[in-house]
LOGU-484451 format. One record per residue: residue number from 1; residue in three letters; y, z, x of N, C-alpha, C in turn. Coordinates in nm, 2 decimals. Last residue first. Example, Ala and Ser with C-alpha at 12.3 -4.5 7.8 and 13.67 -1.06 7.14 Angstrom:
<sites>
SITE   n res    n.Y    n.Z    n.X   ca.Y   ca.Z   ca.X    c.Y    c.Z    c.X
SITE   2 Ser  -0.22   0.71   1.28  -0.11   0.71   1.37   0.00   0.79   1.29
SITE   1 Ala  -0.57   0.78   1.32  -0.45   0.78   1.23  -0.33   0.78   1.32
</sites>
This chain:
<sites>
SITE   n res    n.Y    n.Z    n.X   ca.Y   ca.Z   ca.X    c.Y    c.Z    c.X
SITE 273 Unk   0.33  -2.78  -0.16   0.21  -2.86  -0.13   0.26  -3.01  -0.19
SITE 272 Unk   0.46  -2.57  -0.26   0.54  -2.67  -0.13   0.45  -2.76  -0.11
SITE 271 Unk   0.32  -2.45  -0.42   0.41  -2.51  -0.50   0.49  -2.61  -0.38
SITE 270 Unk   0.13  -2.32  -0.24   0.09  -2.44  -0.33   0.19  -2.52  -0.39
SITE 269 Unk   0.32  -2.13  -0.17   0.26  -2.23  -0.05   0.21  -2.36  -0.13
SITE 268 Unk   0.39  -1.97  -0.36   0.49  -2.07  -0.27   0.41  -2.17  -0.21
SITE 267 Unk   0.15  -1.87  -0.45   0.22  -1.95  -0.53   0.31  -2.04  -0.46
SITE 266 Unk   0.06  -1.71  -0.20   0.00  -1.83  -0.21   0.05  -1.95  -0.33
SITE 265 Unk   0.31  -1.53  -0.20   0.30  -1.64  -0.10   0.20  -1.76  -0.14
SITE 264 Unk   0.28  -1.33  -0.38   0.37  -1.41  -0.41   0.35  -1.55  -0.30
SITE 263 Unk   0.13  -1.12  -0.31   0.13  -1.14  -0.45   0.22  -1.28  -0.49
SITE 262 Unk   0.10  -1.12  -0.03  -0.05  -1.14  -0.13   0.00  -1.18  -0.25
SITE 261 Unk   0.39  -1.08   0.03   0.26  -1.19   0.09   0.16  -1.23   0.01
SITE 260 Unk   0.39  -0.81  -0.07   0.44  -0.94  -0.09   0.40  -1.07  -0.06
SITE 259 Unk   0.20  -0.70   0.09   0.18  -0.69  -0.03   0.27  -0.83  -0.11
SITE 258 Unk   0.35  -0.67   0.35   0.21  -0.77   0.32   0.18  -0.78   0.17
SITE 257 Unk   0.55  -0.55   0.30   0.58  -0.69   0.32   0.44  -0.78   0.30
SITE 256 Unk   0.46  -0.31   0.29   0.51  -0.37   0.17   0.51  -0.50   0.17
SITE 255 Unk   0.36  -0.29   0.54   0.24  -0.28   0.43   0.32  -0.32   0.31
SITE 254 Unk   0.56  -0.32   0.75   0.42  -0.42   0.74   0.35  -0.41   0.63
SITE 253 Unk   0.69  -0.09   0.70   0.78  -0.19   0.66   0.68  -0.31   0.65
SITE 252 Unk   0.54   0.14   0.75   0.62   0.13   0.58   0.69   0.00   0.58
SITE 251 Unk   0.49   0.06   1.00   0.37   0.05   0.89   0.44   0.05   0.75
SITE 250 Unk   0.70   0.17   1.17   0.68   0.03   1.11   0.56   0.00   1.02
SITE 249 Unk   0.93   0.45   1.10   0.76   0.39   1.09   0.73   0.25   1.07
SITE 248 Unk   1.13   0.43   1.35   1.12   0.39   1.21   0.96   0.37   1.21
SITE 247 Unk   1.30   0.67   1.56   1.24   0.56   1.55   1.21   0.56   1.42
SITE 246 Unk   1.54   0.79   1.56   1.54   0.71   1.70   1.41   0.62   1.68
SITE 245 Unk   1.79   0.86   1.30   1.64   0.85   1.36   1.63   0.75   1.47
SITE 244 Unk   2.08   1.06   1.38   2.02   0.92   1.32   1.91   0.92   1.37
SITE 243 Unk   2.22   1.28   1.43   2.08   1.28   1.43   2.04   1.16   1.34
SITE 242 Unk   2.52   1.27   1.47   2.40   1.22   1.58   2.27   1.22   1.56
SITE 241 Unk   2.73   1.23   1.24   2.60   1.34   1.26   2.55   1.24   1.38
SITE 240 Unk   2.96   1.18   1.08   3.01   1.25   1.21   2.87   1.32   1.25
SITE 239 Unk   2.89   1.02   0.87   2.92   1.16   0.84   2.93   1.24   0.98
SITE 238 Unk   2.90   0.78   1.03   3.02   0.79   0.91   3.04   0.94   0.87
SITE 237 Unk   2.68   0.77   1.13   2.81   0.80   1.22   2.92   0.83   1.15
SITE 236 Unk   2.51   0.77   0.95   2.49   0.89   1.04   2.65   0.91   1.12
SITE 235 Unk   2.54   0.55   0.86   2.58   0.66   0.76   2.56   0.74   0.88
SITE 234 Unk   2.45   0.36   1.11   2.61   0.37   1.04   2.62   0.47   0.92
SITE 233 Unk   2.17   0.43   1.13   2.30   0.48   1.21   2.44   0.47   1.18
SITE 232 Unk   2.11   0.32   0.87   2.08   0.45   0.90   2.20   0.51   0.99
SITE 231 Unk   2.16   0.06   0.87   2.21   0.15   0.80   2.20   0.26   0.82
SITE 230 Unk   1.99  -0.01   1.10   2.14   0.00   1.12   2.23   0.08   1.02
SITE 229 Unk   1.72   0.04   0.99   1.76   0.12   1.06   1.94   0.12   1.12
SITE 228 Unk   1.70  -0.14   0.77   1.73  -0.01   0.75   1.78   0.09   0.87
SITE 227 Unk   1.74  -0.35   0.96   1.81  -0.34   0.85   1.84  -0.21   0.81
SITE 226 Unk   1.51  -0.33   1.10   1.60  -0.37   1.17   1.72  -0.33   1.06
SITE 225 Unk   1.30  -0.35   0.89   1.31  -0.24   0.98   1.45  -0.23   1.04
SITE 224 Unk   1.36  -0.62   0.81   1.37  -0.52   0.72   1.42  -0.39   0.78
SITE 223 Unk   1.28  -0.77   1.04   1.43  -0.77   0.98   1.46  -0.68   0.89
SITE 222 Unk   1.01  -0.70   1.06   1.09  -0.65   1.18   1.25  -0.67   1.11
SITE 221 Unk   0.90  -0.79   0.80   0.89  -0.62   0.85   1.01  -0.60   0.94
SITE 220 Unk   0.95  -1.07   0.87   1.03  -0.98   0.75   1.00  -0.85   0.76
SITE 219 Unk   0.80  -1.10   1.08   0.92  -1.14   1.08   1.01  -1.05   0.97
SITE 218 Unk   0.53  -1.05   1.01   0.62  -0.95   1.13   0.76  -0.98   1.12
SITE 217 Unk   0.50  -1.23   0.79   0.51  -1.09   0.79   0.56  -1.02   0.87
SITE 216 Unk   0.51  -1.48   0.95   0.62  -1.45   0.83   0.62  -1.30   0.80
SITE 215 Unk   0.28  -1.42   1.16   0.43  -1.46   1.17   0.53  -1.43   1.06
SITE 214 Unk   0.05  -1.41   0.97   0.09  -1.28   1.06   0.24  -1.31   1.10
SITE 213 Unk  -0.03  -1.61   0.75   0.05  -1.47   0.75   0.13  -1.37   0.84
SITE 212 Unk  -0.21  -1.76   0.89  -0.14  -1.80   0.86  -0.02  -1.72   0.81
SITE 211 Unk  -0.45  -1.59   0.96  -0.36  -1.59   1.05  -0.22  -1.68   1.02
SITE 210 Unk  -0.52  -1.35   0.64  -0.54  -1.50   0.74  -0.42  -1.52   0.82
SITE 209 Unk  -0.53  -1.13   0.54  -0.46  -1.27   0.47  -0.48  -1.41   0.56
SITE 208 Unk  -0.73  -0.98   0.60  -0.74  -1.02   0.48  -0.67  -1.09   0.42
SITE 207 Unk  -0.69  -0.99   0.88  -0.83  -1.03   0.82  -0.82  -1.05   0.67
SITE 206 Unk  -0.42  -0.96   0.94  -0.47  -1.07   0.95  -0.59  -1.12   0.89
SITE 205 Unk  -0.43  -0.67   0.87  -0.36  -0.75   0.78  -0.39  -0.93   0.81
SITE 204 Unk  -0.59  -0.57   1.10  -0.61  -0.53   0.96  -0.55  -0.67   0.82
SITE 203 Unk  -0.42  -0.59   1.25  -0.55  -0.68   1.28  -0.59  -0.68   1.14
SITE 202 Unk  -0.22  -0.46   1.18  -0.17  -0.58   1.20  -0.30  -0.66   1.23
SITE 201 Unk  -0.35  -0.19   1.25  -0.31  -0.24   1.11  -0.29  -0.38   1.10
SITE 200 Unk  -0.33  -0.21   1.50  -0.48  -0.20   1.44  -0.43  -0.23   1.28
SITE 199 Unk  -0.07  -0.18   1.60  -0.16  -0.28   1.64  -0.29  -0.29   1.55
SITE 198 Unk  -0.01   0.06   1.48   0.07  -0.07   1.42  -0.02  -0.18   1.46
SITE 197 Unk  -0.11   0.22   1.63  -0.17   0.23   1.49  -0.13   0.09   1.39
SITE 196 Unk  -0.01   0.25   1.90  -0.10   0.17   1.85  -0.18   0.13   1.71
SITE 195 Unk   0.35   0.22   1.78   0.21   0.31   1.84   0.11   0.19   1.82
SITE 194 Unk   0.62   0.03   1.96   0.53   0.09   1.86   0.40   0.14   1.91
SITE 193 Unk   0.73   0.07   2.24   0.81   0.04   2.12   0.74   0.08   1.98
SITE 192 Unk   0.66   0.27   2.48   0.63   0.18   2.39   0.71   0.19   2.28
SITE 191 Unk   0.87   0.24   2.78   0.79   0.32   2.70   0.76   0.23   2.57
SITE 190 Unk   1.01   0.07   2.96   0.94   0.16   3.02   0.85   0.28   2.91
SITE 189 Unk   1.14  -0.16   2.88   1.20  -0.05   2.86   1.14   0.09   2.93
SITE 188 Unk   0.98  -0.37   2.99   1.12  -0.37   2.99   1.21  -0.22   2.98
SITE 187 Unk   0.72  -0.29   2.95   0.76  -0.34   3.08   0.89  -0.33   3.09
SITE 186 Unk   0.72  -0.27   2.67   0.69  -0.11   2.73   0.74  -0.16   2.89
SITE 185 Unk   0.76  -0.50   2.58   0.86  -0.40   2.52   0.84  -0.30   2.64
SITE 184 Unk   0.48  -0.63   2.64   0.63  -0.68   2.70   0.75  -0.58   2.68
SITE 183 Unk   0.36  -0.45   2.48   0.34  -0.45   2.64   0.47  -0.47   2.69
SITE 182 Unk   0.41  -0.51   2.21   0.44  -0.39   2.26   0.44  -0.37   2.41
SITE 181 Unk   0.35  -0.78   2.25   0.50  -0.75   2.19   0.50  -0.61   2.26
SITE 180 Unk   0.10  -0.76   2.26   0.14  -0.83   2.37   0.33  -0.80   2.37
SITE 179 Unk   0.00  -0.62   2.02  -0.01  -0.58   2.12   0.05  -0.62   2.26
SITE 178 Unk   0.08  -0.81   1.82   0.16  -0.66   1.84   0.11  -0.62   1.97
SITE 177 Unk  -0.10  -1.03   1.87   0.04  -1.02   1.87   0.14  -0.91   1.84
SITE 176 Unk  -0.34  -0.92   1.87  -0.30  -0.96   2.01  -0.15  -0.99   1.98
SITE 175 Unk  -0.40  -0.87   1.61  -0.42  -0.75   1.67  -0.31  -0.81   1.84
SITE 174 Unk  -0.36  -1.09   1.48  -0.28  -0.99   1.46  -0.29  -0.88   1.56
SITE 173 Unk  -0.57  -1.26   1.61  -0.42  -1.29   1.64  -0.35  -1.16   1.60
SITE 172 Unk  -0.80  -1.11   1.52  -0.78  -1.12   1.64  -0.60  -1.15   1.68
SITE 171 Unk  -0.76  -1.17   1.23  -0.79  -1.01   1.29  -0.74  -1.03   1.44
SITE 170 Unk  -0.76  -1.43   1.24  -0.64  -1.33   1.17  -0.66  -1.21   1.22
SITE 169 Unk  -0.99  -1.50   1.32  -0.89  -1.55   1.40  -0.75  -1.49   1.36
SITE 168 Unk  -1.14  -1.37   1.11  -1.18  -1.34   1.26  -1.05  -1.38   1.33
SITE 167 Unk  -1.06  -1.52   0.90  -1.06  -1.39   0.90  -1.06  -1.34   1.04
SITE 166 Unk  -1.15  -1.77   0.94  -1.02  -1.75   0.95  -1.01  -1.62   0.93
SITE 165 Unk  -1.42  -1.73   0.97  -1.39  -1.79   1.08  -1.23  -1.75   1.08
SITE 164 Unk  -1.46  -1.67   0.69  -1.50  -1.58   0.78  -1.44  -1.63   0.90
SITE 163 Unk  -1.20  -1.75   0.44  -1.34  -1.79   0.52  -1.33  -1.71   0.65
SITE 162 Unk  -1.01  -1.51   0.30  -1.01  -1.61   0.38  -1.17  -1.61   0.44
SITE 161 Unk  -1.08  -1.41  -0.07  -1.08  -1.36   0.04  -1.07  -1.49   0.15
SITE 160 Unk  -1.10  -1.51  -0.32  -0.96  -1.49  -0.29  -0.97  -1.48  -0.12
SITE 159 Unk  -1.41  -1.34  -0.37  -1.30  -1.47  -0.43  -1.19  -1.42  -0.36
SITE 158 Unk  -1.65  -1.34  -0.07  -1.56  -1.28  -0.19  -1.46  -1.35  -0.22
SITE 157 Unk  -1.83  -1.40   0.12  -1.77  -1.53   0.04  -1.68  -1.45  -0.09
SITE 156 Unk  -1.91  -1.22   0.30  -2.01  -1.25   0.15  -1.92  -1.33   0.06
SITE 155 Unk  -1.72  -1.26   0.50  -1.85  -1.27   0.54  -1.94  -1.30   0.42
SITE 154 Unk  -1.51  -1.12   0.36  -1.49  -1.26   0.39  -1.66  -1.33   0.43
SITE 153 Unk  -1.63  -0.88   0.35  -1.57  -0.95   0.21  -1.57  -1.07   0.25
SITE 152 Unk  -1.64  -0.78   0.60  -1.78  -0.75   0.53  -1.71  -0.88   0.40
SITE 151 Unk  -1.40  -0.79   0.68  -1.47  -0.90   0.75  -1.58  -0.90   0.65
SITE 150 Unk  -1.26  -0.57   0.52  -1.21  -0.73   0.47  -1.30  -0.81   0.57
SITE 149 Unk  -1.41  -0.35   0.64  -1.44  -0.38   0.51  -1.39  -0.56   0.47
SITE 148 Unk  -1.28  -0.36   0.89  -1.45  -0.40   0.89  -1.44  -0.44   0.71
SITE 147 Unk  -1.01  -0.31   0.79  -1.04  -0.42   0.90  -1.21  -0.47   0.85
SITE 146 Unk  -1.05  -0.07   0.71  -0.99  -0.16   0.61  -1.02  -0.32   0.69
SITE 145 Unk  -1.12   0.09   0.92  -1.19   0.07   0.80  -1.16  -0.03   0.70
SITE 144 Unk  -0.89   0.07   1.06  -1.02  -0.02   1.10  -1.12  -0.03   0.98
SITE 143 Unk  -0.69   0.18   0.87  -0.69   0.01   0.92  -0.82   0.00   0.95
SITE 142 Unk  -0.83   0.41   0.75  -0.78   0.31   0.68  -0.74   0.19   0.72
SITE 141 Unk  -0.93   0.54   0.99  -1.04   0.52   0.87  -0.95   0.41   0.76
SITE 140 Unk  -0.71   0.57   1.13  -0.81   0.49   1.18  -0.92   0.46   1.05
SITE 139 Unk  -0.42   0.62   1.00  -0.53   0.68   1.02  -0.64   0.55   1.05
SITE 138 Unk  -0.11   0.60   1.15  -0.19   0.52   1.04  -0.33   0.56   1.10
SITE 137 Unk   0.18   0.83   1.14   0.02   0.84   1.16   0.00   0.73   1.07
SITE 136 Unk   0.42   0.94   1.09   0.41   0.87   1.20   0.28   0.83   1.23
SITE 135 Unk   0.44   1.11   0.87   0.40   1.15   1.01   0.37   1.08   1.07
SITE 134 Unk   0.55   1.00   0.64   0.55   1.14   0.67   0.51   1.17   0.77
SITE 133 Unk   0.49   0.75   0.69   0.61   0.78   0.62   0.65   0.93   0.64
SITE 132 Unk   0.22   0.72   0.73   0.31   0.69   0.83   0.44   0.71   0.79
SITE 131 Unk   0.11   0.81   0.51   0.09   0.87   0.62   0.18   0.83   0.73
SITE 130 Unk   0.21   0.60   0.30   0.25   0.74   0.28   0.20   0.82   0.42
SITE 129 Unk   0.10   0.35   0.42   0.22   0.37   0.40   0.29   0.54   0.40
SITE 128 Unk  -0.17   0.41   0.40  -0.09   0.37   0.52   0.06   0.42   0.50
SITE 127 Unk  -0.20   0.42   0.11  -0.24   0.53   0.18  -0.16   0.53   0.33
SITE 126 Unk  -0.15   0.17   0.05  -0.07   0.25   0.00  -0.06   0.40   0.06
SITE 125 Unk  -0.34   0.00   0.20  -0.22  -0.04   0.22  -0.10   0.09   0.18
SITE 124 Unk  -0.54   0.08   0.07  -0.52   0.11   0.20  -0.40   0.12   0.26
SITE 123 Unk  -0.53  -0.06  -0.21  -0.52   0.11  -0.19  -0.51   0.14  -0.06
SITE 122 Unk  -0.53  -0.32  -0.13  -0.38  -0.26  -0.18  -0.38  -0.09  -0.18
SITE 121 Unk  -0.78  -0.32  -0.05  -0.67  -0.36   0.03  -0.53  -0.31  -0.01
SITE 120 Unk  -0.94  -0.25  -0.29  -0.94  -0.18  -0.19  -0.81  -0.18  -0.06
SITE 119 Unk  -0.85  -0.51  -0.47  -0.79  -0.36  -0.51  -0.79  -0.28  -0.38
SITE 118 Unk  -0.91  -0.78  -0.39  -0.81  -0.71  -0.30  -0.76  -0.58  -0.33
SITE 117 Unk  -1.15  -0.81  -0.53  -1.15  -0.82  -0.39  -1.03  -0.74  -0.31
SITE 116 Unk  -1.01  -0.79  -0.81  -1.09  -0.71  -0.76  -1.12  -0.68  -0.58
SITE 115 Unk  -0.84  -1.01  -0.76  -0.82  -0.90  -0.81  -0.90  -0.79  -0.74
SITE 114 Unk  -1.04  -1.23  -0.79  -0.96  -1.19  -0.64  -0.90  -1.08  -0.63
SITE 113 Unk  -1.12  -1.27  -1.03  -1.21  -1.17  -0.95  -1.16  -1.14  -0.80
SITE 112 Unk  -0.81  -1.34  -1.14  -0.96  -1.35  -1.18  -1.04  -1.23  -1.08
SITE 111 Unk  -0.54  -1.37  -0.95  -0.61  -1.44  -1.06  -0.75  -1.40  -1.03
SITE 110 Unk  -0.27  -1.18  -0.89  -0.41  -1.24  -0.84  -0.46  -1.28  -0.94
SITE 109 Unk  -0.06  -1.12  -1.08  -0.04  -1.23  -0.97  -0.18  -1.28  -0.89
SITE 108 Unk  -0.14  -0.92  -1.25  -0.05  -1.02  -1.30  -0.06  -1.19  -1.19
SITE 107 Unk  -0.22  -0.74  -1.09  -0.31  -0.81  -1.20  -0.23  -0.90  -1.25
SITE 106 Unk   0.01  -0.66  -0.93  -0.12  -0.75  -0.86  -0.20  -0.82  -0.96
SITE 105 Unk   0.16  -0.56  -1.10   0.22  -0.71  -1.07   0.09  -0.78  -1.02
SITE 104 Unk   0.02  -0.35  -1.20   0.02  -0.43  -1.29   0.09  -0.58  -1.23
SITE 103 Unk   0.02  -0.23  -0.93  -0.13  -0.27  -0.98  -0.09  -0.38  -1.09
SITE 102 Unk   0.29  -0.11  -0.90   0.25  -0.21  -0.82   0.10  -0.30  -0.88
SITE 101 Unk   0.32   0.07  -1.11   0.37  -0.07  -1.13   0.32  -0.17  -1.02
SITE 100 Unk   0.15   0.25  -1.02   0.12   0.20  -1.15   0.19   0.06  -1.18
SITE  99 Unk   0.25   0.30  -0.81   0.11   0.22  -0.80   0.10   0.21  -0.93
SITE  98 Unk   0.47   0.44  -0.90   0.50   0.29  -0.82   0.36   0.21  -0.82
SITE  97 Unk   0.35   0.67  -1.04   0.48   0.54  -1.11   0.47   0.44  -1.04
SITE  96 Unk   0.26   0.78  -0.82   0.18   0.75  -0.94   0.24   0.64  -1.02
SITE  95 Unk   0.49   0.84  -0.66   0.38   0.77  -0.60   0.28   0.71  -0.73
SITE  94 Unk   0.63   1.00  -0.84   0.68   0.89  -0.79   0.58   0.80  -0.74
SITE  93 Unk   0.44   1.23  -0.82   0.50   1.18  -0.96   0.56   1.02  -0.90
SITE  92 Unk   0.49   1.28  -0.56   0.35   1.25  -0.63   0.38   1.21  -0.76
SITE  91 Unk   0.75   1.34  -0.49   0.71   1.23  -0.44   0.58   1.22  -0.52
SITE  90 Unk   0.81   1.60  -0.60   0.86   1.50  -0.67   0.78   1.36  -0.64
SITE  89 Unk   0.63   1.91  -0.54   0.68   1.77  -0.48   0.71   1.65  -0.59
SITE  88 Unk   0.62   2.15  -0.81   0.57   2.07  -0.72   0.65   1.94  -0.67
SITE  87 Unk   0.74   2.49  -0.80   0.80   2.35  -0.80   0.70   2.26  -0.73
SITE  86 Unk   0.51   2.72  -0.97   0.58   2.68  -0.84   0.60   2.54  -0.86
SITE  85 Unk   0.33   2.82  -1.19   0.48   2.82  -1.17   0.53   2.79  -1.06
SITE  84 Unk   0.07   2.85  -1.12   0.14   2.97  -1.06   0.30   2.96  -1.07
SITE  83 Unk  -0.03   2.70  -1.31  -0.12   2.79  -1.26  -0.03   2.93  -1.19
SITE  82 Unk   0.12   2.47  -1.33   0.06   2.53  -1.42  -0.02   2.70  -1.42
SITE  81 Unk   0.37   2.38  -1.11   0.22   2.39  -1.17   0.20   2.48  -1.26
SITE  80 Unk   0.64   2.15  -1.27   0.60   2.28  -1.19   0.44   2.31  -1.20
SITE  79 Unk   0.74   1.96  -1.39   0.77   1.94  -1.24   0.70   2.06  -1.17
SITE  78 Unk   0.71   2.05  -1.66   0.83   2.04  -1.62   0.83   2.02  -1.47
SITE  77 Unk   0.44   2.04  -1.72   0.48   2.16  -1.71   0.64   2.18  -1.61
SITE  76 Unk   0.38   1.80  -1.78   0.33   1.87  -1.85   0.42   2.00  -1.86
SITE  75 Unk   0.46   1.61  -1.56   0.56   1.66  -1.67   0.52   1.75  -1.78
SITE  74 Unk   0.24   1.62  -1.42   0.34   1.65  -1.38   0.45   1.71  -1.46
SITE  73 Unk   0.03   1.54  -1.61  -0.01   1.66  -1.53   0.13   1.70  -1.46
SITE  72 Unk   0.12   1.30  -1.68   0.11   1.38  -1.76   0.12   1.54  -1.70
SITE  71 Unk   0.07   1.15  -1.37   0.20   1.15  -1.47   0.23   1.28  -1.56
SITE  70 Unk  -0.27   1.20  -1.40  -0.17   1.14  -1.35  -0.04   1.13  -1.45
SITE  69 Unk  -0.44   1.53  -1.46  -0.41   1.39  -1.51  -0.28   1.29  -1.47
SITE  68 Unk  -0.47   1.76  -1.41  -0.50   1.66  -1.33  -0.49   1.52  -1.36
SITE  67 Unk  -0.39   1.93  -1.64  -0.34   1.95  -1.50  -0.34   1.83  -1.41
SITE  66 Unk  -0.66   1.87  -1.79  -0.51   1.83  -1.82  -0.41   1.84  -1.73
SITE  65 Unk  -0.84   1.97  -1.65  -0.84   1.85  -1.65  -0.71   1.82  -1.69
SITE  64 Unk  -0.72   2.22  -1.40  -0.80   2.18  -1.52  -0.79   2.05  -1.54
SITE  63 Unk  -0.76   2.29  -1.02  -0.69   2.23  -1.15  -0.78   2.19  -1.25
SITE  62 Unk  -0.82   2.58  -0.86  -0.89   2.45  -0.89  -0.80   2.40  -1.03
SITE  61 Unk  -0.57   2.70  -0.66  -0.65   2.73  -0.77  -0.72   2.57  -0.80
SITE  60 Unk  -0.40   2.72  -0.44  -0.53   2.67  -0.42  -0.63   2.67  -0.50
SITE  59 Unk  -0.12   2.79  -0.47  -0.22   2.87  -0.48  -0.36   2.84  -0.45
SITE  58 Unk  -0.01   2.51  -0.42   0.06   2.68  -0.36  -0.06   2.77  -0.37
SITE  57 Unk  -0.11   2.29  -0.52  -0.06   2.30  -0.36  -0.03   2.43  -0.31
SITE  56 Unk  -0.43   2.34  -0.67  -0.28   2.36  -0.65  -0.24   2.35  -0.50
SITE  55 Unk  -0.71   2.09  -0.62  -0.62   2.24  -0.63  -0.47   2.24  -0.62
SITE  54 Unk  -0.99   1.88  -0.67  -0.82   1.90  -0.68  -0.80   2.04  -0.70
SITE  53 Unk  -1.26   1.92  -0.47  -1.22   1.90  -0.58  -1.02   1.92  -0.58
SITE  52 Unk  -1.40   1.74  -0.20  -1.34   1.86  -0.25  -1.25   1.84  -0.34
SITE  51 Unk  -1.50   1.49  -0.12  -1.57   1.56  -0.22  -1.49   1.69  -0.27
SITE  50 Unk  -1.28   1.34  -0.01  -1.38   1.29  -0.08  -1.45   1.39  -0.19
SITE  49 Unk  -1.12   1.47   0.14  -1.06   1.38   0.04  -1.12   1.33  -0.04
SITE  48 Unk  -1.10   1.72   0.33  -1.19   1.65   0.30  -1.13   1.61   0.18
SITE  47 Unk  -0.81   1.80   0.57  -0.91   1.83   0.48  -0.99   1.73   0.42
SITE  46 Unk  -0.63   1.72   0.77  -0.76   1.73   0.79  -0.85   1.77   0.69
SITE  45 Unk  -0.37   1.66   0.66  -0.40   1.83   0.67  -0.53   1.83   0.73
SITE  44 Unk  -0.39   1.38   0.64  -0.29   1.46   0.73  -0.29   1.59   0.76
SITE  43 Unk  -0.55   1.34   0.45  -0.59   1.30   0.56  -0.50   1.38   0.69
SITE  42 Unk  -0.44   1.50   0.22  -0.55   1.53   0.30  -0.57   1.49   0.41
SITE  41 Unk  -0.25   1.32   0.16  -0.22   1.42   0.22  -0.35   1.50   0.29
SITE  40 Unk  -0.39   1.07   0.12  -0.29   1.08   0.22  -0.25   1.20   0.26
SITE  39 Unk  -0.56   1.15  -0.10  -0.62   1.07   0.01  -0.51   1.09   0.17
SITE  38 Unk  -0.37   1.21  -0.28  -0.48   1.32  -0.26  -0.51   1.26  -0.10
SITE  37 Unk  -0.24   0.97  -0.32  -0.15   1.08  -0.30  -0.25   1.18  -0.24
SITE  36 Unk  -0.43   0.79  -0.42  -0.36   0.77  -0.30  -0.32   0.88  -0.27
SITE  35 Unk  -0.50   0.93  -0.67  -0.63   0.92  -0.56  -0.52   0.89  -0.40
SITE  34 Unk  -0.26   0.86  -0.80  -0.30   0.97  -0.76  -0.43   1.02  -0.68
SITE  33 Unk  -0.28   0.55  -0.81  -0.17   0.66  -0.74  -0.20   0.80  -0.72
SITE  32 Unk  -0.51   0.54  -0.99  -0.53   0.55  -0.85  -0.44   0.55  -0.75
SITE  31 Unk  -0.36   0.63  -1.22  -0.48   0.71  -1.18  -0.52   0.70  -1.02
SITE  30 Unk  -0.18   0.41  -1.20  -0.14   0.57  -1.21  -0.25   0.66  -1.19
SITE  29 Unk  -0.35   0.22  -1.25  -0.28   0.25  -1.13  -0.22   0.36  -1.13
SITE  28 Unk  -0.45   0.26  -1.52  -0.54   0.27  -1.42  -0.49   0.29  -1.28
SITE  27 Unk  -0.24   0.22  -1.65  -0.28   0.39  -1.66  -0.38   0.40  -1.56
SITE  26 Unk  -0.18  -0.03  -1.61  -0.07   0.06  -1.56  -0.13   0.21  -1.55
SITE  25 Unk  -0.39  -0.14  -1.74  -0.38  -0.18  -1.60  -0.25  -0.06  -1.53
SITE  24 Unk  -0.30  -0.09  -2.01  -0.45  -0.02  -1.96  -0.43  -0.04  -1.82
SITE  23 Unk  -0.05  -0.21  -2.06  -0.07  -0.07  -2.05  -0.20   0.02  -1.99
SITE  22 Unk  -0.15  -0.48  -2.02  -0.02  -0.45  -1.91  -0.04  -0.26  -1.92
SITE  21 Unk  -0.30  -0.48  -2.25  -0.34  -0.52  -2.11  -0.29  -0.45  -1.99
SITE  20 Unk  -0.13  -0.46  -2.44  -0.22  -0.37  -2.45  -0.32  -0.38  -2.30
SITE  19 Unk   0.03  -0.67  -2.43   0.07  -0.58  -2.42  -0.02  -0.45  -2.36
SITE  18 Unk  -0.17  -0.88  -2.48  -0.10  -0.86  -2.34  -0.04  -0.74  -2.32
SITE  17 Unk  -0.24  -0.79  -2.74  -0.33  -0.81  -2.66  -0.26  -0.80  -2.48
SITE  16 Unk   0.02  -0.89  -2.86  -0.06  -0.73  -2.88  -0.15  -0.72  -2.76
SITE  15 Unk   0.03  -1.17  -2.82   0.11  -1.05  -2.76   0.06  -0.91  -2.76
SITE  14 Unk  -0.26  -1.34  -2.75  -0.18  -1.25  -2.85  -0.12  -1.15  -2.75
SITE  13 Unk  -0.26  -1.62  -2.54  -0.32  -1.47  -2.56  -0.20  -1.42  -2.65
SITE  12 Unk  -0.28  -1.93  -2.70  -0.22  -1.86  -2.63  -0.29  -1.68  -2.65
SITE  11 Unk  -0.37  -2.12  -2.91  -0.45  -2.11  -2.78  -0.40  -2.02  -2.69
SITE  10 Unk  -0.22  -2.16  -3.15  -0.23  -2.25  -3.04  -0.27  -2.24  -2.91
SITE   9 Unk  -0.34  -1.91  -3.25  -0.36  -2.05  -3.32  -0.35  -2.17  -3.23
SITE   8 Unk  -0.39  -1.69  -3.04  -0.31  -1.75  -3.13  -0.38  -1.86  -3.19
SITE   7 Unk  -0.64  -1.47  -2.94  -0.57  -1.57  -2.90  -0.48  -1.63  -3.06
SITE   6 Unk  -0.86  -1.28  -3.00  -0.76  -1.26  -2.91  -0.67  -1.36  -2.86
SITE   5 Unk  -1.06  -1.48  -3.13  -1.03  -1.38  -3.13  -0.96  -1.36  -2.98
SITE   4 Unk  -0.84  -1.78  -3.25  -0.98  -1.73  -3.18  -0.96  -1.58  -3.16
SITE   3 Unk  -0.72  -1.93  -3.57  -0.70  -1.83  -3.44  -0.84  -1.77  -3.39
SITE   2 Unk  -0.73  -2.24  -3.65  -0.78  -2.09  -3.68  -0.76  -2.02  -3.54
SITE   1 Unk  -0.56  -2.47  -3.86  -0.61  -2.42  -3.69  -0.62  -2.29  -3.73
</sites>
């Protein structure tokens, strides 16, 4: 038996090719993580994140090529800016590393061209996570823009996307589900329990992932949010501190839960049939 290009004699991919693919996807993920950082930061500051070149956080000097490289640009000067020697926020390194890992998992779990279909969805969820975490803001360009893009891909029959009727039903169901829960909470407590950004985000999730995903995502996000909230309250009490968070960014629980559904639910549902 003879080995084909990229495969061993038994027809399995060569280990060296698999490792090279993982490294390549991780590098692409780090670059996209750098983009996510910029998009989230400039969205909150009101700056242009499309055309404006990358600049130093402290002195606003335009970054050179090597300082702009993901991960390498951070560690090259020991976590400091090369132009003015000021400390850089570690968050930006963590986001690049995390997105590299997320993209590797996505590449492994989402088959074929469906990976390309869902790449914008993953990017938008990452931006939403960061803006909601930092400022309790879910930008409309990410949620409504993501919903519009999802409908367009469903209409075009993009690989992995729900059929258009399912996408429309998922979007309407996601919007209605959170909207009516928040309305009932407001009637009970006299104030909103969630922001309207969460309503639009849930509509976006329903469009991309279909109506069957809505209740599991909402339940898992709610349980994880409740768990984190209880831990925060107990930790504050243990430290004799009354500053436990009165509100948690729900988008920071919806976004990762949606990714877990995207990565693992299809296989679990197929296995259960």
